[in-house]
N, C-alpha and C positions, 0 to 999 in steps of 0.2 A: 682620466685623458679623454679629450675631447678633440676628435680628428674627423676633419669633414670627407676625409678620403684618403687612401694610403697608396694609391698607386702612380703618384708624381712627386717626381724627387724634390720639387719646390715647395713641396706640403709635408714630405714625411722622408726627410734627407736618410744617408747611413748614421749621422750621429744620434736622429731622432729616434730610429730603430732600435740602435743601442738602449737608448733607454726605456722603450716598451715593457721590457720585465719589471722595472721599477716603478711602474706608473700605477699600481694599483690594477682598478678596472678601463677598459678601453671603449669607449664609446665610439662606434663608428657606422659606416653603412653595412647593409646584410651581405654585400660581395665581400668588402673589406674584412669583415669577423670573419669569413670564410678564411679569406688569404693570410690572413694573421693569425688565428686560432690561437691558445691560448687563453680561452675564455674573455677574448673579446666581444662585444656586447654589440650585436648588428640591428638597424633601426631600418625602417622605409618609413618615405613620408607619413605623419603625422603619428606615427607609433611611439609609446611612451617606454622609460624604464626609470626607475628609483635609485640612486646610488644612495646605500644608509651605511653606519660605521657608528660603533658605540662611541656614546658623548657628541655627537655631531648631527646637526639639523638635517635631514634626510633631503634631498636634491632631487626632483622631478627633473627627466631629459625627454622632451619631446623633440624629434627629427622633425625638420621643416623642409620643404622642396627645396632644389636647388637646380641648375642645367648649366653648366660649365662651358657653355658655348652657344652658338647659334642652332637655331632648329634644324633635326635631323643628324647633330653633332655625336648626339649619346653613344654610338657604336666605337667613336675615336676616343671620346673624354672619359667615358664612363661614369658611375655613379659618384654623387654628391649629395652631402646634406646638410644642413643647419641645425643649430639647435636652440631650442627653447627651454630656460631653467625657469624653476620656479623653488621656493621655498616659503617656511612660514615664516611670518614678518614682513614680507615685502607687501607694499602698501598700494604702488603705483602702476604694478604691470611686471612682465617678465624680462629677465634679462633674455636679448636675442643675439646670436651670432648668426650672419648670414651664411657664410660659409662661400668657396669661391664660385659666383652665381651672374649671370646675366639678370636684368629686369626684364622679368616675364612674367606671364599670368598666375605661374604656381608660387613664384615670390609675393608679386599679389596679393595672395590668400592670407597672407601671413597680417596684414593690415584687418584684413577681413574677421580671422579667428582670434586673435591674441589682441588684448592690452598690451605694448610694449612700451617699458619704460625706459631701459638702455637698449638700443641697437650699435651694436659693434659690426661695422661694414667692411668687405672685402672690395676694396677697389683696384685700382691699379689698370683698368682699362684694357688688359693684356690681350697684345697681338702679336703672330708670328707671321715672319716673311711669308712661307706657303699659303698662307689663306688669303693674306692682305687684308683689307678692312674691316673682317669680322673681330668680335671681342668675345672674350672668353672670362672676364668677370667686368662688375659694375665700372660706369664711369662718374667722375664727380657729380655730372648732370643725372644720371641715374638716381644717385642718393638724395639729391634734391627733391626729385622727383617722387619717390617713394616715398621719403620722409614727410611728406604733404601730406600722403595717406597713414603712415604709421604714427605722427607725431609723438614721437618719443620725447622724454623729456631731455636724455643727454644722447648725442653722436659721437662713437669714438672710431675714427678713419685707423684702417690698418691695412696690410698686404698690399702697399704700393711703393715697395723702394727694394731693391736687394737684388733684383734679378733683370736682365736686359730686356725679359720680353715685358714689364710693366711699362707700358706708354703712359703715362700719368702720373706724375710723382708728386709729392707734396706742394711742388710752389705751383702746379697748376692746377690742382683739386682745390688749392686756397683762395686761387683768382676764380673759379667758378663761385666758390661758396660764397666769397665775398660779394657778390652778384644778388643772391640767394635772400629770400624772404628773411628779417628780422630774427624771428623767432626760431628759424632753423640755425642761422650764425650763432646766438645766443647758447643754441644744445650742443654745439662742436667742441669735443675737448681731444687734444690733440696728445697720447701720451709719450712721455720718454722713452725710449728703446733701453731695456736694462734696466730701469729705476724705478722704484717704489712709486705710485702717485697716491694721493688721497681725494 
């Protein structure tokens, strides 16, 4: 299980916690691994671990930077990471999961350091009444800007519905994406909830 952070209920709720013992390996932040115990593997930015199992292709997982809020918000929001996955047979780059992050220089490092084939982007433009206009995850505009640097073949939006603090739902995201360059529009794939996608 890849867990960008363990300490917010919208990312790991009680049902998710109940699943952890059956998940096999849990890869998360270094601080989260200490909290979770049970052999969870903790990573800091750009650290790597390898998942191995008999009869399966090993998967190399590298933690990528995240900042789950505005500058100086770390003491409030805590540690978060993204994940870059590599395995034998990949031809066009890594599978990258952004994690719950705003667009900032740490995330832009991904475009400089990795070739990304598929980008799974946590969006939603999260905001809270107590902090006004400050954002805690990327917006659709951020996604378009970031992908102009990443140039992924496939972009998969996620993390934009189901909670009141998501301020930018699918309709709003699609409006922004519709005005983006054609190569970006062609790369977007919306996944249906709870259903397999080919």
